[in-house]
C-alpha positions, 0 to 999 in steps of 0.5 A: 473947105479947110485943108484939114477937112480936105485931108479927112475927106480924102483919107475917108475916101481911100479907106472906104474904097479899100473896104468896099473892095473887100465886101463879099456881097455879089449884089455889089456892082463895079463901084467907084467912090468919087468923093466924101463930104464930111460935116465939120463936127465929123458926125456925118459923111456923105459918100458919093458913089458911081456904079457902072451898069443899069439902074437896077444894079445901082439901086442894089449896090446902094442898098448893100452899101447902106446895109454894110455901113456898120462894117465900113464904119468899123473899118474906118475906126481901125484905120484912121485916128479920128475924134469921131467915126462919122455916120456914113450916108451913100449917095449916087454920083451921076457925074461919071455917067454924064461925062460918058454921055457928053463924050458920046455926044461929042464923038457923034458930032465930030466929023470922021477923018476917014 
């Protein structure tokens, strides 16, 4: 990945994190944007999202984000000067959940120092 694309992805992640925090829908859970992968032509961007909570909350949050993509794209258009504003696609990122699970397993296997 080129340095320019890395900067574009990071800028998109920052702007989207701010914009998602401003959404007023109660169905949105505790959301963390873990990354953005933008196509080279800036037409599409996959936004990786981690949601704290059960599967039902995760599905509801992803549905709200997909429905609000127009508002979020408009926010990107106002904040960033890009040749094109990418079409957003939200995807669940299980890496945070896997990390928590691995930490729990390590804690279970580690001997107590008591």
